[in-house]
C-alpha positions in Angstrom: 0.0 0.0 0.0 2.8 2.3 0.8 4.0 2.4 -2.7 0.5 3.7 -4.0 1.0 6.9 -2.0 2.3 10.1 -3.5 6.2 10.2 -3.2 6.2 13.1 -0.7 3.5 11.6 1.5 5.3 8.2 1.4 8.6 9.6 2.5 6.9 11.5 5.4 4.9 8.6 6.6 7.1 5.7 5.8 8.8 5.4 9.3 5.5 5.5 11.1 3.9 3.0 8.8 6.8 0.6 9.3 6.3 0.8 13.1 2.6 0.1 12.8 3.1 -2.8 10.4 5.8 -4.3 12.8 3.1 -4.3 15.6 0.5 -5.9 13.4 -1.4 -2.6 12.6 -0.9 -2.6 8.9 -2.4 0.2 6.9 -5.6 -0.5 4.8 -5.4 -0.9 1.1 -7.6 0.4 -1.8 -9.9 3.3 -1.4 -9.6 3.3 2.4 -5.9 4.1 2.1 -6.3 7.7 1.4 -8.6 8.1 4.4 -6.2 6.2 6.6 -3.3 8.4 5.5 -5.4 11.6 6.1 -6.2 10.3 9.6 -2.6 9.7 10.4 -1.6 13.1 9.1 -4.4 14.7 11.2 -3.1 12.8 14.3 0.5 13.8 13.7 -0.6 17.4 13.2 -2.7 17.4 16.4 0.3 16.0 18.4 2.6 18.6 17.0 0.2 21.5 17.9 -0.2 20.1 21.4 3.6 20.0 22.0 3.9 23.6 20.7 1.1 24.7 23.0 1.8 22.7 26.2 5.4 21.8 25.7 7.0 18.3 26.0 7.1 18.1 29.8 10.9 18.4 29.8 12.8 21.4 31.3 15.7 22.7 29.2 18.5 24.8 30.8 19.2 28.1 29.2 22.5 28.3 27.3 23.4 31.3 29.6 23.5 29.0 32.7 26.2 26.8 31.1 28.2 30.0 30.3 27.8 31.0 34.0 29.0 27.7 35.3 32.0 27.6 33.0 32.9 31.1 34.1 32.7 30.1 37.8 34.9 27.0 37.2 37.4 29.2 35.4 37.6 31.6 38.3 37.8 29.0 41.0 41.7 28.6 41.0 42.1 32.4 41.5 39.5 32.3 44.4 41.3 29.3 45.9 44.6 31.1 45.9 43.0 34.1 47.5 41.5 31.9 50.3 44.8 30.2 50.8 46.7 33.5 51.2 44.0 34.6 53.7 44.4 31.4 55.7 48.2 31.8 55.8 47.8 35.4 56.9 45.4 34.4 59.8 47.7 31.7 60.9 50.7 34.1 61.0 48.6 36.6 63.1 47.5 33.7 65.4 51.0 32.5 65.9 52.0 36.0 67.1 49.5 35.8 69.9 50.7 32.5 71.2 52.7 32.6 74.5 56.4 32.2 74.3 57.8 29.5 76.5 55.8 27.5 79.0 52.3 28.6 80.0 49.5 27.1 82.1 46.0 26.3 81.0 43.2 25.5 83.5 40.0 23.8 82.3 37.4 24.6 84.9 34.7 22.3 83.4 36.8 19.2 83.6 39.1 20.1 86.5 42.2 19.7 84.5 45.5 21.7 84.4 47.9 21.7 81.5 51.4 23.0 81.2 52.3 23.7 77.6 55.2 25.1 75.6 54.3 26.3 72.2 52.0 23.4 71.2 53.8 20.7 73.2 52.0 19.4 76.3 54.6 19.2 79.2 52.2 18.3 82.0 48.5 17.2 82.3 47.2 17.1 85.9 43.9 16.6 87.7 43.0 19.7 89.8 40.2 21.2 91.8 38.7 24.5 91.1 36.1 26.7 92.8 32.8 25.1 93.9 30.6 28.0 92.8 28.8 28.0 96.1 27.4 31.2 97.5 27.8 32.3 101.1 26.1 35.2 102.9 27.0 36.7 106.2 24.0 36.6 108.6 22.7 40.1 109.4 24.9 41.6 106.8 25.0 42.5 103.2 28.3 40.8 102.6 28.3 37.7 100.4 30.8 35.6 98.5 30.8 33.3 95.6 33.5 30.6 95.6 34.4 30.5 91.9 37.7 30.4 90.1 38.0 33.4 87.9 38.3 32.9 84.1 40.6 34.9 81.9 44.3 35.5 81.3 46.6 35.9 84.2 50.3 35.8 85.1 52.3 34.3 87.9 52.9 37.2 90.1 55.0 35.4 92.8 56.2 32.0 93.6 55.9 30.8 97.2 57.5 28.0 99.2 55.4 26.6 102.0 52.7 29.2 101.6 50.6 30.1 104.6 46.9 30.7 104.4 45.7 33.9 106.0 42.1 33.0 106.6 39.6 35.8 105.4 36.4 36.6 107.2 34.3 34.2 105.1 36.4 31.3 106.3 35.2 31.9 109.9 31.6 32.7 108.8 31.5 29.4 106.9 32.7 27.5 109.9 30.2 29.3 112.2 33.1 30.8 114.2 33.5 34.4 115.4 35.8 36.6 113.3 38.9 37.0 115.4 40.3 40.4 116.3 43.8 39.1 116.7 45.5 38.9 113.3 47.7 36.0 114.5 44.6 33.8 114.8 44.1 34.0 111.0 47.2 32.1 110.0 46.9 28.5 109.1 50.0 26.5 108.3 50.5 23.4 106.2 47.1 23.3 104.4 48.3 24.7 101.0 51.1 22.3 100.2 54.7 22.8 99.5 54.4 25.5 96.9 52.1 28.2 95.6 51.9 30.2 92.4 50.1 33.5 93.1 48.2 35.1 90.3 46.4 38.0 92.0 43.3 38.9 94.0 43.9 36.2 96.6 44.0 33.3 94.1 46.8 30.8 93.9 47.7 27.4 92.4 48.6 25.4 95.4 48.7 22.0 97.0 46.0 20.3 99.2 45.6 18.0 102.1 42.7 16.4 100.4 44.1 14.8 97.3 41.2 12.3 97.2 38.9 15.2 96.2 41.0 16.2 93.2 38.9 16.2 90.1 35.9 17.8 91.8 35.0 21.5 92.0 35.4 21.9 95.8 37.8 24.8 96.4 37.0 28.4 97.4 38.4 29.7 94.1 42.1 28.7 94.2 43.3 25.9 91.9 44.4 22.8 93.9 47.0 20.3 92.7 48.4 17.1 94.0 51.9 17.1 95.4 53.9 15.6 92.5 52.1 17.7 89.9 52.6 20.8 92.0 56.3 20.1 92.3 56.7 19.7 88.4 54.7 22.8 87.8 56.6 24.9 90.2 59.9 23.8 88.7 58.9 24.5 85.1 57.4 28.0 85.6 58.7 31.4 86.7 57.3 34.8 87.6 55.6 36.1 84.5 54.4 32.7 83.2 51.0 33.2 81.6 47.9 31.4 83.0 44.8 30.9 80.9 41.7 29.8 82.8 38.5 28.9 80.9 
């Protein structure tokens, strides 16, 4: 039947007719052929109009997007170099702020003390920091919070066999009257063999109660065990920086 069609129509419809014949849908012959061809042509025309009107359902990226992506990829190496230079600059600035020589770090959350030099850890010790408890003096507006201060400090003095001069709150806490004789305030042997004083009454010192190390039980000072205190005292000097966080 396909050979009876006009040459132009045969060339246009031949692929479709082959598909139909392969599926057992052969085209009619004789007088019905013209009507069949006309119907197929109308169907193809309708499908074409529908695609033009509604589209194919596929989304096509604009050619401009590809150009944008290509431009971004081309500029990436330059951006990477800029970022690398910035990182190096920040590292240099950070290195300038690092302490020179040994320095002490106290972690209040985990009750840990570290002695470091540059980025090398020289000592790691279990310590005890302030309990955070609050004490009020009865019949007075005076009150104290027993917390270890956070911040940057320096060793102001190094002490051997430090003596504790008990402040007023120590007597109030124990329910004892505050003495009028200054000599009654001194207590010997409770702070260990050494002390590193870093201001406002705070020290890194020893303790009689090493079993409590690792707990936040002090009145604000940093307590260390005997052996760790000896090592820390020997490795530091006046001016050694202390970082408490």
